[in-house]
C-alpha positions in Angstrom: 40.9 4.2 52.4 40.6 7.9 50.5 42.0 4.9 47.4 39.1 2.4 48.0 36.6 4.4 48.7 37.7 6.1 44.9 37.5 2.7 43.3 34.5 1.8 45.1 33.4 5.4 43.1 34.8 4.4 39.6 32.8 1.4 39.8 29.4 2.7 40.3 29.5 5.2 37.6 31.0 2.9 35.1 27.8 0.6 35.9 25.0 4.0 35.3 27.5 4.7 32.8 26.8 0.9 30.9 23.3 0.1 32.6 22.2 3.7 30.2 24.0 1.9 27.2 22.4 -1.2 27.8 19.1 0.0 28.4 19.6 3.2 25.0 20.1 -0.8 23.4 16.6 -2.2 24.2 14.7 0.6 23.1 16.6 1.0 19.3 16.3 -3.0 19.4 12.2 -2.6 20.6 11.4 -0.2 18.0 9.6 -0.7 14.7 11.2 -1.7 11.8 10.9 1.0 8.9 14.4 1.7 7.0 14.6 5.3 7.7 11.5 6.9 5.8 9.5 9.4 7.6 5.5 8.8 7.7 2.9 10.6 9.0 1.7 9.2 12.3 1.5 5.5 13.3 3.1 4.9 9.7 5.7 2.6 9.1 4.7 0.4 11.6 6.2 -3.4 10.5 9.4 -5.3 9.5 10.4 -3.3 6.8 7.1 -1.5 6.4 9.0 1.3 4.8 12.8 0.1 3.6 14.0 2.2 0.9 10.5 4.1 0.5 11.0 8.1 -0.9 7.5 8.7 -1.1 5.0 11.3 1.3 3.6 8.5 3.4 0.3 10.2 5.3 -0.8 9.3 8.5 -2.1 6.0 9.6 -0.5 4.0 5.9 1.9 2.1 5.1 1.3 -0.6 8.5 2.4 -4.3 7.7 6.0 -6.4 7.2 6.9 -4.8 3.1 3.9 -3.1 3.4 5.9 -0.3 1.3 9.3 -1.4 0.4 10.2 0.4 -2.1 7.3 2.5 -2.3 8.1 6.1 -4.7 4.8 7.7 -4.6 3.1 9.3 -3.4 0.8 8.0 -0.2 -2.2 9.0 1.5 -4.0 8.5 5.2 -5.0 4.9 6.0 -3.8 3.6 2.8 -1.3 0.6 1.5 -2.4 -0.8 5.1 -1.9 -5.0 4.5 1.3 -7.2 3.6 3.4 -6.3 1.0 0.0 -3.6 0.2 2.0 -1.0 -2.1 5.9 -3.1 -3.0 7.8 -1.0 -5.5 4.3 1.0 -6.8 5.1 3.9 -8.0 2.2 5.3 -8.5 0.8 7.8 -5.9 -2.1 6.7 -3.7 -4.9 8.8 -2.3 -6.4 8.6 1.4 -8.3 5.0 2.5 -7.3 3.2 -0.8 -4.6 -0.1 -1.8 -5.3 -1.5 1.3 -5.6 -5.5 1.9 -2.6 -8.0 0.8 -0.6 -7.1 -2.0 -3.5 -5.0 -3.3 -1.6 -2.4 -4.9 1.8 -4.7 -6.0 4.3 -2.8 -8.2 0.9 -0.7 -9.7 2.1 2.2 -11.7 -1.1 3.7 -11.7 -2.0 7.2 -9.8 -5.6 5.8 -8.3 -7.8 8.2 -6.1 -9.6 7.5 -2.6 -11.2 4.6 -1.2 -9.6 2.4 -4.4 -7.9 -0.5 -5.0 -9.5 -2.4 -2.0 -9.2 -5.9 -2.0 -5.8 -8.7 -2.0 -4.7 -8.2 -5.3 -6.9 -5.6 -6.5 -4.7 -3.9 -8.4 -1.8 -5.7 -8.1 0.8 -5.5 -11.4 -2.2 -2.5 -12.5 -0.9 0.3 -15.4 -4.4 2.6 -15.1 -5.6 6.2 -13.7 -7.7 4.8 -11.6 -10.7 7.1 -9.9 -12.1 7.8 -6.5 -14.4 3.9 -4.8 -13.3 2.0 -7.9 -11.6 -1.2 -8.2 -12.1 -3.0 -5.3 -13.2 -6.6 -5.2 -10.7 -9.4 -5.7 -8.0 -8.9 -8.3 -10.6 -5.9 -9.5 -8.5 -4.0 -11.7 -5.0 -6.8 -11.5 -3.1 -5.8 -14.3 -5.2 -3.2 -15.9 -4.4 -1.1 -18.3 -7.2 1.4 -19.2 -8.1 4.4 -17.2 -11.5 4.2 -15.0 -13.8 6.3 -13.7 -15.0 6.6 -10.6 -17.6 3.7 -8.3 -16.2 1.6 -11.9 -14.9 -2.0 -11.6 -15.6 -2.7 -8.5 -16.5 -7.1 -8.5 -14.0 -10.0 -7.8 -12.1 -9.9 -11.7 -14.2 -7.0 -13.4 -11.2 -5.0 -14.5 -9.1 -8.1 -14.5 -6.4 -7.3 -17.9 -8.7 -5.0 -19.5 -7.0 -2.6 -21.8 -9.8 -0.1 -22.7 -11.3 3.0 -20.3 -13.8 2.6 -18.7 -16.5 5.3 -17.6 -17.5 6.4 -14.2 -20.1 4.0 -12.7 -19.5 1.2 -15.2 -17.5 -2.7 -15.4 -19.2 -3.1 -11.4 -20.4 -7.3 -11.9 -18.2 -10.1 -11.3 -15.9 -10.6 -14.4 -18.2 -7.5 -16.5 -14.9 -5.9 -17.9 -12.8 -9.1 -17.4 -10.1 -8.7 -21.0 -12.3 -6.6 -21.9 -10.2 -4.2 -25.5 -13.0 -2.2 -26.1 -13.9 1.6 -24.4 -16.2 1.6 -22.4 -19.3 4.7 -21.1 -20.9 5.7 -18.5 -23.4 3.3 -16.7 -22.6 0.2 -18.6 -21.6 -3.5 -18.7 -23.2 -3.7 -14.9 -24.4 -7.3 -15.3 -21.4 -10.3 -15.3 -19.5 -11.1 -17.6 -21.2 -8.7 -19.8 -19.0 -6.9 -21.4 -16.6 -9.1 -20.7 -13.5 -9.5 -24.1 -12.0 -13.4 -25.4 -9.9 -15.0 -24.1 -6.7 -13.3 -22.8 
């Protein structure tokens, strides 16, 4: 009788271990895929969102599939949210920036606050971007010039631009598209006004 009671106890204990192990495994499977990156509160949520990321990530950032995969730049708060938004980005990204589909995909320039928002806005951009700038579809796509504050806002506004752009300038669709000249403050704010030759 004692032998049977011992077998029942052993089976019950083994059952508890098995159930506990299955619960732990299920819990791990339900965690968001972050690739082991450390991020702030509500950050790095999504498949491979921060996989191979080495940059510091603020709160509410790098959320969406591959949002910050391979990123090395520091990311502020509420930034780099969108599919591949900061995929292999190397520039520092300010608060509320690079939000949308591939907004700062392979960007290398530093990005200020509230900038590069809208799809592909600063994709492969190389210039430094000020605050409130490059907001528009491909606004600073492949831009190489430094951009001041509140500048290059508009669709294709500074796409393929190579000249430095001052504060409050190039704010219109295609305003400084393919431009090669330096632009001062508060200039070129109508469509195509300072557009360069085909590039």
